[in-house]
N, C-alpha and C positions, 0 to 999 in steps of 0.2 A: 296290217302294215300300210303305210301311206304309199300313194302312187306318185309318179313324176320324178324328175331329176333329183339327185342328192344335192344338198347344199354345199357350197364351197367349204373346203376344210374338213370334210367328212373323214372320220378316222375308223380304221379297222384293226382288229387284233389277230395276230397269227401266233398260235401256240404249237410248239413242237415237243412232243413227249418222246424223247429218244431213249437209248440204252443207258448212257452215262449220266444223263440229266435232262431237264426240261428247260426250254428257252421260250421267251416271249418277245415279240416285236409289236410296237404300236406304229402303224403306218398310215400316212396320207397317200392312199393308193393313186389317186388322180395326179398328184404331184410327183409320185415316185420317191417319197421321202420317208425315211425311218426316223421317227421322233424320239423313241425310247426303246431300250432293250434291257432284258434281265435274264438271268439263268440261275438254276438251282440244281444241285446234284442229287442223284439217288443211287443206291448201292444194290448189289445182289444179296439175296438171302444167304447168310453165312452157313458154313458147316455142311454143305451138301456134298454128295459123292462126285466122282469124276463124271463129266458130261452133263451134270445137272446145273442149269443156270436159270434162276428164277428171281422174280421181284414181287414185292407187295404192291398191288394196285393202289392201295391207300397212299403209298409214298408218292405216286404220280400226282395224286390230287393235292397233297400237301405242297409239293414243289410247284404245281400249277398255281395254287392260291398265292404263294409267295411271289412268283413271277408277275402274275396279273396285278396284284396290289402294288408292286414296285413300279411297273410301267404306267399305271393309271394314277399314281400319286400326283395330285394337283391338276389333273385333267378334267375339263368340263364334260360331265357325262352326256350332255346334250349333243356333243360332237361325235360320240361313239355310235356306230351304226351296225356293227356286226362283228362276229368272230368265227374262226374255223380252227379245227384241231388237226395237226399232223401227228402221226404216231408210228413208232417202230412196228414193222409188219410182223405178222404170223403168230404173235403171242396169244396164248389161250387163256382168256379170262372167263371163268365159270362162276355163275351166280345161282343162288337158290331162288325159290319162288317169291321171296321178298326183296330181291335185288341185292342181296348181301353176297360178298365174295366167299366162295366155298374154300378155296385154297390159293396159295400164291400162283401167279401166272408163270407158266413155262414159256421161255422166250425163244426168239428166232435162232439164237445161238446155242440152245440146249440140244445136245446130241445124244442124250440118253435114250431117245426114242428111235434109234437107227433101225432096230429090228422090226419095229412096227411100220416104219417107212418102207423097208424092203418088202414086207408082207403086202402092204397096200399096193405097191408098184406091181407086184406079181399078180395080185387079184384083179386090178383094174387094167393091166396091160399098158400102162404108161408110167412115166417117172413121177413119183411123189417124193420130193426132196425131204430129207430129215427135218430141215428147218421149217417146213410148212406146218400149219396148225393141225392137219388131219392126224398125223401120227401121235401128237400129244394127247388127243382125246382118246384114241385107241389105247395108248399107254395108261391113261388115267383109269379107264374102265377095268383094265386088267390088274394094275398094281395097287390101286386105291379104290376098290369097289364101293366102300362105304361113302367116300366123298363123291364118287360119280353118281350114286343113288340120290344125292341131294341136289344135283344140278338140274336146273330148269331153263337156264338161258346161257348161250355161248356167244361171247363177243370178242372182238379184237381190241387191242389197247386203245386206239383212238375212239372206237365205239363206246368203250367204257367211260372215257372222259366225257363224251357227248351225253351219255346216259346220266352222269353225275350233274351235268349242266342243265339238261332239259327234262329229265325224268322219262325220256322216250327211248325205246330200243330201236336201233336201225343199223344198217350196214350199206356201204356203197360199193359199186362194181370194182373199183381199182383195188381196194384193200381185200375185198372178197376173193379176188383172183389169186391171192396167196394162201388161201385156206387149204386147197387140195380137194375141195368138194364143190367147186364152182366151175362152170364151163365158160371161159372167157370169150369164146367165139359166139355162142348163143346168148351170153349174158344171163344165164339162169343157173340155179342149183343143179348139180349133177346127181340125179336120184340114185344111180348105181353107187357112186362114191359115198353119198350120205348113208345108204343102207349098209355098205361095207364097214363103216365106222361104228354105227350103232343104230338099231331100229328106232330108238327114241330121238335121234338127233334132229330129224326134220321138224319136230315140234319145238325144238329149242332155238331155232334160227330166227333172227329178227327180219322185219320187212326190208327189202332192198329199196334204196332211194336213188332216183335218177341223178345223173351229173347236173350240176348247176342248181340243185334244189337245196332245201333247208331240212335240217334234222329236227328242228323245233326252236323254242325260245327259252331263255334263261328263267328258271323257276325262282320263286321267292327264297327257298332254302339255299339254292346255289348263289343267288345274288348276295345273300348274307355271308356265305362262306368265301366267295371269290372276289368280293368287292365290285361286282358288276351290276349294271342296271337290270332290274327285273323286266322281262319281256324282250331283252336284246336278242335279235335273230342269231341263230347258230347254224352255219352252213354244214353240209354233209361232212366236210373234212375228207381225210383219206390217209393212206399209207404214206410214210415219209418220202418214199421215192416218187409217188404220184404228186405230192405237194412240191417236192423239189423240182419236178418237171415244170410246174407252173412258175416257180420262182427263179428258174434258170433260162426260161425262154424256149424250152423244148415243147412248144405248143404248135410248132410247124415242122414238117418233115425236113430232115437234113441236119438238124442241130442234135449232136450227140453230147450227152452229159456224163462225166465221170465224177462220181461223188466219193470223196476220200474221208472216211470216218472210221469208226470201229470196224465196220464192214466196208467193203468197196463195191460200188455198183456202176454199171454202164447201162444207159438206157437212151431211147430216142422215141419220138412220136411216129406212129404209122397210121395211115388212114384205113389199113386193112390188118387183120390178124397176122402175126408172124409166129408160126408154129414150128418148133425145132423137133425133128424126129428123135434126136438124141436126148431131149429134155434138158439141155444145158441152158438154153435161153428161155426164161419164163414168158409165156404169152399173156402178160398182164393186160388188163384194160387200163386206160388212162382215166384221170378224173375230170376230163373235159369232153368225154363222149367218143374218144378214139381208142387206140391201143398203145401200149407202152412195152415193147419187147425189152427184156431186162436180164442182165447177168449180174449175179451177186456172188462175191467171194467173202468168206468169213474172217479172213486175216488181212488186216491192213495196218492201221495206226497202232494196234496192239503189239505188232512186231517191233516197230521202232521204239515203243514205250519200254519194251523189255530191254533193249540195248541201253536206253537211258537209265533204267533202274540198275542194271548191271554195272555200268561205268560210273554212275553218279554225276555224269556231265549233263549239261543242258542241251536242248536240241540245237541251239545256235552253234555251240562249240562242236557238237558231233557233226553237224552239217559242214562246218569249215574243215574238219578233219577228213570227212568223206570226199570233199571236193578235190583233195590232193591225191586220192586213190584213182588209178586208171579204170576205165570201163572194163568190167569183168572181174574186178577185185583180185587180179593176179591169180585167178583160178578158184577163188572162194565163191561157192554157189549155195544159196540158202533156199531150200524148199520150205516156205514159211507157214506150214499147216499146223500152227501151234494148238489150235482148238478144233482139230479136224478141219474138213473143208466141204463146201457145198458144190463148188465148181473148180476143179473136178470133184466128182461125187466120192469123197473120201472122209466120211464122218468120224472114222476112228483113227485117222492118220495123226502123226506127230511131226513136228518140225525136224528138218535134217540139214546139217551143215556138211557140205562136200568140198573136197579139195584142200583140206587143212594142211598147211605146211608151216614151218617155223617163220615167225614174224607176221602171220596173218591174223592172229587173235588180238587185234588192236582195235581201239574204238572206231577209228575211221573206216577200217575194212569191214567191221561188223555192221556199222550203220549203213554204209553203201550197199553191202550185201542184202540188208533188209529192204532198202529202197528198190534194188534191182529185182530181188525175188518176188516181192509183192507186185511190182510193176509188170514183170514178165507174165504173171498170172492174169493181170488185167489185159495185157496185150493179146494173150491167147483168146480172151473173151471178145475183144474187138474184132479179131480175125474171124471168130465164129459168126458174129453179127454180119460181117461183110459176106461171108459164105452163104448166108440166108437172104442176101439181097439188099441189106442196108447200105446206103451210100453216104458216109459221113461228109457233110460239107463243112462242118465246123465242130471242133471238140471244145467243150467248156468244162472247167474244173470247179466243183463245188466242195464244200466241207473245209474244216479248219486246216487240214494238211496241205491244201492248195496254196497256202501262204509260203510254203517252203520252196525257194527258188530252185534248189538243186533237184528236188523231187519233180517239179514242173519240167525241168530239162530232161530228166531221165524218161519221163512219160512221153514227151514230144519225140525223143530219139527212138524209143521202142515202138511207139505208134506210127512213126514215120509220117506224121501230120502235125500241123501247128496246134497248140493248145492255148486256150485263153482263160485265165482265172476270172471268176465272177467278182464284181465289186462287193456284193453282199454275199458273204460266205454262208450265212444261215439261210440257204435257199428254201429249205422246207418250211421254216417259220414264215418267210416272206411269201412263199406260195400259198400258205394257208390264209394269210391276209388278203392276197389277190383273189383266192377262191371266195372268201367271204364277201368281198366287194362285188364280184361277178354274180353270186347268188342273190344278194340283196338288190342289185340293180335289175336283175331279171324279174324278181318278185315285184318290183315297183313298176314293171311294164316294159322294160327293154328286152323283150323275149328273143330277139335276133342277135343280141350282143354275144360276141365270142370271148372265150377266156384269153385268147391271144391278144385281143385288143385291150383288155383290162391290164394284162401283164406288161404291155409295151413300155409304159413310162417307168416301170420299176426295175427292169432288167438291164444291167450294164456290165461290161466286161473290161478288164485291163488289157494292155497290149499283149498280143499273142506271142508265145515262145515257139520258135521254129526249130524243126529237127536239123541237126548238123550233118551235112553230107559227108564230111571227112570221117565221121564215126559210124556211118551207116553199116559198113561191113562188120564192125565190132559188135554192134547191137544185133545184127542178124545172127551172128554166131552165138551171142548170149541167149537169144530166144530159142535157138535150136538146141543149145546145151540144156536149157531149162526143160524143154519139152522131152528131150531124150532121158533126162534124169527122172522126171515124173513117170514116164512109161516104164523105165527100168525098175524103179523102186516100188511102184504101185501098178503092177500089170492088171 
């Protein structure tokens, strides 16, 4: 790789391989400008039993190829200087000795491994959430021994896309933090956890790559498939939350990000590890060399989508109807655990509507109850972060649902702090492009360059939404009612 400053107009690619689809951004990072964007969906494997949610890794690659070719159409390849991949966390991608996928990937939202997660938690004396990768491997060894016998490599979703691009196996600290067999404080594999999953697991794990490093370069085969220049640098990438932190400005302490997608997350950067004795806040590493204490809930936009499918109305019409419903939905309370839940740790829970009375099963009431129920669960997570010493100076909203003005107001009122939506909602893909620029510039000689400095031109927010003092008491009562209902129904 050449040394020295990048030329003006250097472009970087950010690829986000999510649960519902893949997105790509082409970014002039120095100017903070997104020049092109594309997206492509992928689906779950059909016909699986309750709790099983899986995807074919090949579908991720097909979607990535479509997105990359779309955003690069007509672009001078000489301007392209690197890319990075953001990926949904925790998924278990298992490969044989030839790098071929052994079986579909069990995803973060798969709850069929709850028994294995409980067993690992008891064995290790610490919480291992069902969503983490560890229980999926233990499950595979027990329920599909023939498939497990073929496994030689274990990767996470973004690691697999990196492998397809570079031909190299690797993993970085941030995404590794969500496996269940990595110690985020010492930043090393946890030998006790590795052994508890399988005696052979240690040999299946890839090398760990330092933050700000490169995973490799694009191979000739990948260049042909994805429409990329051969030899293009590929940064380490990371989990979607770690990349979203870069793309939302959570590169300095005090900035708290709430990401509103299929799942909901709350995270912030910390210069020291934040370890929750109850295991509700994940002590992740960040992808810029620090830590990223994070709470994840499994039910967010999927709940509002259910209301949309039930009523046949669009989200704009439902939002207008919900706006006319008073705070607290006249007693209608939704515990929104439709696919089980990670926080609180209720992998087998189902959703519950409480307070049903005549006239309340209307679109506006149901939609507002969905907004309030999911937001109350997020508010409990923010309260937990505060109890662990996190002091939010600013809350930023990422993800597509941040565009909903009513949802923004509900969050501001329940959080009791202003919230500001990000201008670029696709913060994970943007963060991947930022990380690519950071890694390439470091490789060209700028060794002291920080990720925060690279991110600064790219991260912008819209005007903040303030909590309304006149509704403070009503929202406090709503939070208390939600907590009491969870404690009563799920003791």
